C-alpha positions in Angstrom: 26.7 -9.4 18.9 29.1 -7.0 18.2 29.8 -4.2 21.1 30.4 -1.0 18.9 27.2 0.0 17.0 27.6 0.1 13.3 24.6 3.2 13.5 24.5 5.7 16.4 21.9 8.3 16.7 22.5 10.6 19.3 19.6 12.9 20.4 19.3 13.9 17.1 16.7 17.0 16.0 15.9 17.8 12.4 13.6 21.1 12.0 12.4 22.7 8.3 12.6 26.4 7.5 9.0 27.4 6.1 7.5 30.9 5.4 6.0 30.4 9.1 9.2 29.9 11.0 10.8 26.7 11.8 9.1 23.9 12.5 10.6 21.3 14.3 10.0 17.3 12.2 12.5 15.0 14.5 12.8 16.0 18.4 15.7 14.3 20.1 15.7 10.6 18.6 18.3 8.3 20.4 19.0 4.5 18.6 21.1 2.3 17.8 21.9 -0.4 15.0 24.0 -3.1 15.1 26.0 -5.1 12.6 23.6 -7.4 11.2 20.9 -6.3 13.4 17.2 -5.3 11.8 15.1 -2.7 13.4 12.0 -0.9 12.4 10.8 2.7 12.7 7.0 2.6 13.2 4.5 5.4 12.9 2.1 7.2 11.1 3.0 9.8 7.8 4.2 12.8 9.4 5.6 10.9 12.5 9.1 12.0 11.4 10.0 8.4 10.9 11.4 9.3 6.8 13.2 11.8 8.0 14.7 10.6 10.3 16.2 8.2 8.1 17.2 10.1 5.6 18.9 12.0 7.7 21.7 9.5 7.4 22.2 9.5 3.5 22.3 13.1 3.6 18.7 13.5 1.7 16.6 15.7 3.8 14.1 17.5 1.3 14.4 21.6 0.7 14.9 22.8 3.8 15.8 19.9 6.4 18.9 20.7 8.3 19.9 18.5 11.3 20.3 21.4 14.0 20.9 19.3 17.5 22.8 15.9 18.3 25.1 13.4 16.1 24.7 11.0 13.9 28.0 8.3 13.8 28.1 5.7 11.4 31.1 3.5 12.2 32.1 5.5 14.9 32.7 8.4 12.8 30.5 11.4 12.9 28.7 12.0 9.6 26.1 14.5 10.9 27.5 17.3 9.2 29.1 15.8 5.9 29.5 17.9 3.0 27.2 16.3 -0.4 31.0 15.3 -2.1 31.2 13.0 1.8 27.9 11.8 1.8 28.1 10.6 -1.9 30.5 8.3 -0.5 29.0 6.3 2.1 25.8 6.5 0.4 25.0 3.4 -2.0 28.3 1.6 -0.9 28.8 1.8 2.4 24.4 2.9 3.3 21.7 1.5 0.5 18.8 2.2 0.3 14.9 1.1 -1.1 12.8 4.0 -1.7 9.2 4.0 -1.2 7.4 4.4 -5.0 9.0 2.4 -7.2 7.1 4.6 -10.0 9.1 7.8 -9.4 12.3 6.5 -8.4 12.9 4.8 -11.7 14.0 6.8 -14.3 11.2 5.7 -17.1 13.0 6.2 -20.5 16.1 4.3 -19.4 15.8 0.8 -19.3 15.5 -1.1 -15.8 19.6 -2.8 -16.5 20.6 0.6 -17.1 19.4 1.9 -13.9 21.0 -0.8 -12.0 24.7 -0.9 -14.1 24.4 2.8 -13.0 24.2 1.6 -9.4 27.3 -0.4 -9.6 29.4 2.3 -11.5 28.7 4.7 -8.9 29.6 3.1 -6.2 32.7 1.8 -8.6 32.4 -1.8 -7.3 32.4 -4.4 -10.3 35.0 -3.4 -13.5 33.1 -2.4 -16.5 33.4 -6.0 -18.8 31.4 -7.9 -15.8 28.8 -5.5 -15.2 26.5 -6.8 -17.6 26.6 -10.7 -15.9 26.1 -8.8 -12.4 22.9 -6.8 -13.6 21.6 -10.6 -14.6 23.0 -11.6 -10.8 21.6 -8.5 -9.1 18.2 -8.9 -10.9 17.5 -12.8 -10.5 19.0 -12.6 -7.0 16.2 -9.7 -6.2 13.6 -12.9 -7.3 12.8 -11.5 -11.2 12.9 -14.7 -13.3 14.3 -14.7 -16.6 16.6 -11.7 -15.9 18.4 -11.2 -18.5 15.3 -10.5 -21.0 14.1 -8.1 -17.9 16.9 -5.9 -17.7 16.2 -5.3 -21.3 12.6 -3.6 -20.4 11.6 -0.8 -19.0 9.7 0.3 -16.1 6.5 0.7 -17.4 7.0 -3.1 -18.7 7.5 -4.0 -15.3 4.4 -4.6 -12.9 4.9 -2.7 -9.4 6.2 -6.3 -7.5 8.3 -6.2 -10.1 9.7 -2.5 -9.7 10.4 -2.6 -6.4 12.7 -5.5 -6.4 14.4 -4.3 -8.9 15.2 -1.3 -6.3 15.9 -4.1 -4.1 19.0 -5.3 -6.5 19.9 -1.7 -7.3 20.1 -0.9 -3.2 21.8 -4.2 -2.5 24.0 -3.7 -5.7 27.3 -2.7 -3.8 26.9 -4.5 -0.8 25.8 -2.3 1.6 26.5 -2.3 5.8 23.0 -0.7 6.9 20.3 -1.0 3.9 17.2 1.6 4.5 14.1 0.1 3.8 11.6 2.9 3.6 7.9 1.1 2.6 9.8 -1.2 0.5 6.4 -3.3 0.1 3.8 -1.2 1.3 2.2 -0.7 -2.7 2.9 -4.4 -2.9 0.6 -8.3 -3.3 0.7 -10.3 0.4 2.8 -13.2 -1.8 4.9 -10.4 -3.6 5.9 -8.9 0.2 6.6 -12.1 1.7 9.3 -12.9 -0.9 10.9 -10.0 -1.0 11.0 -9.4 2.5 11.6 -13.3 3.2 14.5 -12.2 0.6 15.5 -9.5 2.3 15.8 -11.2 5.1 18.0 -13.7 3.2 20.3 -11.5 1.8 20.8 -9.3 4.9 21.4 -12.3 7.2 23.8 -13.7 3.9 25.7 -10.3 3.8 25.4 -9.6 7.6 24.1 -5.7 7.0 21.9 -4.3 9.0 18.9 -2.9 8.3 16.2 0.1 8.9 13.0 -0.8 7.9 10.9 2.2 7.7 7.2 1.4 8.0 3.7 2.0 9.4 2.0 -2.0 9.0 3.0 -2.7 12.7 2.4 -6.0 11.6 5.2 -6.8 8.9 7.9 -4.7 11.3 7.0 -7.5 14.0 6.9 -9.7 11.8 10.6 -9.1 10.0 12.1 -7.1 12.7 14.2 -8.0 16.1 13.4 -4.4 17.3 10.8 -2.0 17.2 11.0 2.1 17.3 7.9 3.4 17.5 7.6 7.4 16.6 4.6 9.7 17.2 4.8 13.9 16.0 8.9 13.7 16.0 9.7 11.7 19.2 10.2 8.2 20.2 7.1 7.2 22.1 8.6 3.8 22.9 11.0 0.7 22.2 12.2 -2.4 22.4 12.4 -6.1 21.6 9.3 -6.0 19.1 7.4 -9.2 20.6 7.2 -7.9 24.1 5.9 -4.3 22.2 3.5 -6.0 20.3 2.7 -7.9 24.1 2.5 -5.0 26.2 2.5 -1.9 24.5 3.0 0.9 27.2 2.7 3.9 25.3 -0.7 4.8 24.6 -0.2 5.9 21.1 1.8 2.1 20.2 -2.0 0.9 21.8 -3.9 2.7 19.5 -1.1 1.0 16.1 -1.6 -2.4 17.8 -5.2 -2.4 17.8 -5.6 -0.3 14.7 -3.2 -2.7 12.3 -5.8 -5.1 10.0 -2.8 -7.9 10.3 -3.2 -7.4 14.2 -7.1 -7.2 13.8 -7.0 -10.1 11.5 -4.8 -12.1 13.4 -7.4 -11.8 16.7 -10.6 -12.9 13.7 -8.7 -15.4 13.4 -8.0 -16.4 17.6 -11.3 -15.9 18.3 -12.6 -17.7 15.6 -10.6 -21.1 16.9 -11.8 -20.3 20.4 -15.4 -20.5 18.5 -16.1 -17.1 18.8 -18.2 -14.9 16.6 -16.5 -13.7 14.3 -18.9 -11.3 12.7 -18.8 -9.5 16.4 -15.3 -8.4 15.6 -15.2 -7.4 12.4 -15.1 -3.9 11.4 -19.3 -3.0 10.1 -19.3 -6.3 7.8 -22.0 -8.7 7.9 -23.3 -6.8 10.9 -26.3 -5.5 8.9 -29.5 -6.9 7.2 -28.3 -8.6 3.8 -31.1 -8.5 1.2 -29.3 -11.9 -1.3 -30.6 -10.3 -4.9 -27.6 -9.1 -6.6 -26.7 -5.7 -7.8 -24.4 -6.5 -9.2 -23.7 -10.5 -11.5 -21.2 -11.1 -13.9 -21.5 -14.2 -16.2 -18.3 -15.8 -18.2 -16.7 -12.3 -17.8 -13.2 -12.9 -20.7 -11.3 -10.5 -22.2 -8.5 -10.9 -24.0 -5.9 -8.2 -25.2 -4.1 -8.0 -28.5 -0.1 -7.4 -27.6 1.8 -5.4 -29.7 4.9 -7.3 -31.5 3.6 -10.1 -30.9 2.8 -13.5 -33.6 1.2 -16.1 -33.3 0.2 -18.4 -30.1 1.6 -15.1 -28.0 -0.8 -12.4 -29.6 -3.6 -12.6 -27.6 -3.6 -12.2 -24.1 -6.4 -13.1 -21.6 -6.3 -11.1 -18.8 -9.6 -12.8 -17.4 -10.8 -15.9 -18.3 -14.3 -17.0 -17.7 -15.1 -15.4 -14.6 -19.1 -15.3 -12.9 -20.0 -14.2 -9.5 -23.0 -11.8 -7.6 -22.3 -8.8 -5.8 -25.4 -8.9 -3.2 -27.2 -5.4 -2.1 -25.6 -4.0 0.7 -22.2 -6.2 1.2 -18.8 -6.6 0.4 -17.5 -8.5 -2.3 -13.6 -8.2 -2.3 -11.6 -9.4 -5.5 -8.0 -10.4 -4.1 -5.8 -11.5 -6.2 -1.6 -10.8 -6.6 -0.7 -8.1 -9.7 -1.8 -9.4 -13.1 -4.3 -11.2 -11.6 -7.0 -9.9 -14.2 -8.6 -8.4 -11.3 -8.5 -4.6 -12.0 -9.1 -5.6 -15.1 -12.7 -7.6 -13.8 -13.2 -4.2 -12.4 -13.0 -2.0 -15.3 -15.3 -3.6 -16.8 -18.2 -3.6 -14.1 -17.1 0.7 -15.1 -17.7 -0.1 -18.1 -13.8 1.5 -18.4 -13.8 -1.7 -20.7 -15.2 -3.3 -23.0 -15.3 -7.4 -22.1 -14.2 -9.8 -25.1 -17.4 -12.4 -24.0 -19.9 -12.0 -21.1 -22.6 -10.5 -19.8 -22.6 -8.0 -16.8 -26.4 -6.8 -15.3 -27.0 -4.3 -13.7 -30.0 -5.1 -11.1 -30.9 -7.5 -14.2 -30.3 -5.3 -17.0 -27.2 -6.5 -18.9 -25.5 -3.0 -19.6 -23.9 -4.1 -22.8 -27.7 -3.8 -24.4 -27.9 0.2 -22.4 -27.9 3.4 -24.6 -25.4 5.6 -24.5 -28.0 7.9 -22.2 -29.0 4.9 -20.2 -25.4 4.4 -19.2 -24.3 7.8 -18.5 -27.7 6.8 -16.0 -25.4 4.0 -14.3 -22.7 5.9 -14.0 -24.6 7.5 -10.9 -25.3 4.2 -10.0 -21.6 3.4 -9.4 -18.7 4.9 -8.3 -15.2 4.3 -8.3 -12.3 5.1 -5.3 -9.3 4.7 -7.0 -5.5 3.3 -5.6 -3.4 6.6 -5.5 -5.3 10.1 -3.9 -2.2 11.7 -5.4 -3.2 10.7 -8.9 -6.9 10.6 -9.0 -7.4 13.8 -7.4 -7.0 17.4 -10.0 -4.0 19.0 -8.3 -5.7 21.9 -10.3 -8.7 22.4 -8.6 -10.1 22.8 -5.2 -11.3 20.3 -3.0 -14.7 22.3 -3.3 -14.2 22.0 -7.0 -13.2 17.8 -7.0 -16.0 16.9 -4.9 -18.3 19.4 -7.5 -17.3 17.9 -10.5 -19.7 15.3 -10.7 -22.4 17.3 -9.5 -21.8 19.4 -12.9 -21.3 16.7 -14.9 -24.9 15.7 -14.1 -26.4 18.2 -13.8 -27.9 18.2 -9.9 -28.7 21.3 -7.8 -27.9 24.8 -8.8 -24.4 26.2 -7.3 -26.1 26.8 -3.8 -27.5 23.5 -3.3 -23.8 21.9 -4.6 -22.3 24.3 -2.3 -24.5 22.3 0.4 -24.4 19.1 -0.5 -20.3 19.7 -0.3 -20.7 20.6 2.6 -22.7 17.2 3.7 -20.2 14.7 2.1 -16.8 16.2 4.0 -19.1 15.7 7.1 -19.9 12.4 6.2 -16.4 11.8 5.6 -15.4 13.2 9.0 -13.3 16.1 6.7 -13.0 20.0 7.5 -15.4 22.4 6.0 -12.8 24.6 5.8 -11.1 21.7 3.5 -13.1 23.2 0.4 -10.8 25.8 -0.1 -7.6 23.5 -0.1 -5.3 21.5 -2.7 -5.5 18.1 -3.2 -1.3 18.9 -2.5 -2.0 20.1 0.6 -3.7 17.6 2.1 -2.3 14.2 3.7 -3.1 10.9 1.7 -5.2 9.2 4.2 -7.4 13.2 4.0 -7.4 12.6 0.6 -8.6 9.9 0.7 -11.4 10.9 2.4 -11.9 13.7 -0.6 -11.9 11.0 -3.5 -14.2 8.7 -1.3 -16.6 12.5 -0.9 -16.5 12.7 -4.9 -17.3 8.9 -4.9 -20.0 9.6 -3.2 -21.9 13.2 -4.4 -24.1 11.5 -6.5 -25.4 9.0 -4.1 -24.4 5.9 -5.9 -25.1 2.1 -5.1 -22.4 0.4 -5.3 -18.9 2.1 -5.0 -15.6 -0.1 -6.4 -12.9 0.7 -4.2 -9.7 -0.6 -6.4 -7.0 -0.4 -3.5 -8.7 2.2 -2.0 -6.7 2.1 1.1 -3.0 0.4 0.4 -1.1 3.9 0.4 -1.9 4.6 3.5 -1.1 4.5 7.3 -2.3 2.0 9.6 -4.2 4.1 11.8 -6.0 6.3 8.4 -6.6 2.2 6.8 -8.5 2.1 10.1 -10.4 4.7 10.2 -11.2 4.7 5.7 -12.9 1.3 6.7 -14.2 1.9 10.2 -16.0 5.2 7.6 -16.4 2.8 4.9 -18.5 0.3 6.9 -20.2 3.4 9.3 -21.2 4.6 5.2 -22.4 1.0 3.5 -24.8 0.4 6.9 -25.8 4.5 6.6 -26.5 4.5 2.9 -27.0 0.6 1.8 -23.8 0.4 -0.3 -22.7 -2.3 -2.2 -18.8 -2.6 -2.3 -16.4 -4.2 -4.6 -13.3 -4.3 -2.9 -10.1 -4.7 -5.7 -7.4 -5.6 -3.6 -3.9 -8.0 -3.0 -4.3 -7.0 1.7 -5.8 -9.6 2.9 -5.8 -8.7 6.0 -8.1 -5.4 5.3 -10.1 -8.1 3.7 -10.9 -10.6 6.8 -11.9 -6.9 8.3 -14.8 -5.8 6.0 -15.3 -8.7 3.5 -19.0 -10.4 3.3 -18.0 -12.9 0.4 -14.3 -13.2 -1.0 -13.7 -14.6 -4.8 -9.8 -15.0 -5.4 -8.1 -14.9 -9.0 -5.3 -16.3 -10.3 -3.7 -15.3 -13.4 -7.3 -14.4 -15.2 -9.5 -17.6 -13.9 -11.2 -18.1 -10.5 -9.7 -20.2 -8.1 -12.0 -19.7 -5.3 -15.4 -18.4 -4.2 -16.8 -18.2 -0.9 -18.3 -16.2 1.8 -15.2 -14.5 4.0 -14.8 -17.2 6.9 -15.4 -20.4 4.8 -12.7 -18.2 2.6 -10.0 -18.6 5.9 -11.3 -21.0 7.2 -10.7 -23.2 5.3 -8.6 -22.1 1.9 -9.7 -25.3 -0.5 -6.9 -24.2 -3.1 -3.2 -23.8 -2.3 -3.1 -20.3 -3.7 -5.6 -19.4 -1.4 -3.8 -20.8 1.7 -0.4 -19.2 0.3 -2.3 -15.5 0.1 -3.6 -16.2 3.7 -0.2 -17.6 4.5 1.4 -14.1 3.6 0.0 -11.8 5.9 2.4 -10.2 7.9 1.7 -10.8 11.4 -1.4 -12.8 11.8 0.0 -15.5 13.2 2.0 -13.1 16.6 0.7 -13.9 19.3 -0.6 -10.4 20.3 -1.4 -8.6 24.0 -5.4 -9.3 24.8 -4.8 -6.0 26.8 -6.0 -4.0 24.2 -10.1 -4.3 24.0 
């Protein structure tokens, strides 16, 4: 290893000016990253991990300023660089793969043009060779058929493909340090594994260092040699990943290790091998008595979409192909698969938001396609949904009170007074303070917003909740709280959950039954234990293999 660090942060302090005064976001961070090394900063939202990373790029939002300490890059102090100086090193020496591919790509520019921009900005490839280089970068980032993909727009890409395009951009100028801010938080496990393997491979090849920002401890420990754990703006623990996992010292790190779904699933797997009953380790799943009568039965469900501008064979896309399963009352059925496997399309048909091309969906024995408008409206009360993105599913103009009250008003439930009581009761249910009623969605964290979304879904006293990637955008600790909350609510209210997810670690903790989908078809289904312990299909085995941290050795002193 080289003796001099590529990046060194010495006692860095970062503060934001707000109307109420100065807010210290980062309090005295020290770290070193050497050439070719991979380091991960782990912590929940608000711990200061992204702020620390953004200070290296001179991209602190709003009133953020480095108020103390030094940031040295290649031995040079860049702490108080001007915008122009930062522009010179941004991209060419320090690359960034930002978190949310949707808001970081320009929706009206073709993908190829956007990657070409980053080559142009950093002046790395002569003009005539740029188009070819763009295709190489896209292929390198794992996008097949790169030349065609370069001509497409961001909305034509799945989440995983957009993220790859961002990685292609981040590495376009071959920077010495790549900062990957939650680079895979919204992706399928297999895509995540591909992208991280690819990142690992590329960074080894190019010899650049990587700084991961993540809340997934399993992922951090598997991908980075060094772990830095941040909590409330401070580093509470740092050292080699494996050591921290085996023997976390700080109470906060212990909580993180305990809460990470990938590590919890690895405990369940280990316990199973040791012959223990996995139900004891599960978060509420399979502990209550289960009524074997299905609440929802799906039979031979097929959905064909017409693709605009295509002729003949290609005109029809079979998004869902002859799918059948039962959701047993009071249980959790996980519908698992990669992006584009058809799982959300199935959910939308179950929710009556899309009409099936063929096949039937019955709710408590009644075919939903035969129901009148009035009956379907009544069915909406029994089936509610929690979406993936709590930012998009709550109306920013509505107060929290109004967001939760809206379904009650729509379904003409109660009078004003009783609705107010119901909203207060729902906030209690999801462990939110009643004072939150007067606040607006943008004043809440992601985890809090998701609790509000769950409270809203429970407002009408439903029997079935469809959870569409409901925890994938959250921190592990928050994710863990929401999973526990959902498990408690399930036991309390006898709810049945249809859980749409790509995160098998979460599935291992929560699901009673699993249905695995691939390109519109069901390739495997069974109980959670059957599918995990004895996957019959290679595809399922690959999905399970891809769970980050599932095979890590972890300390046992956490029970």
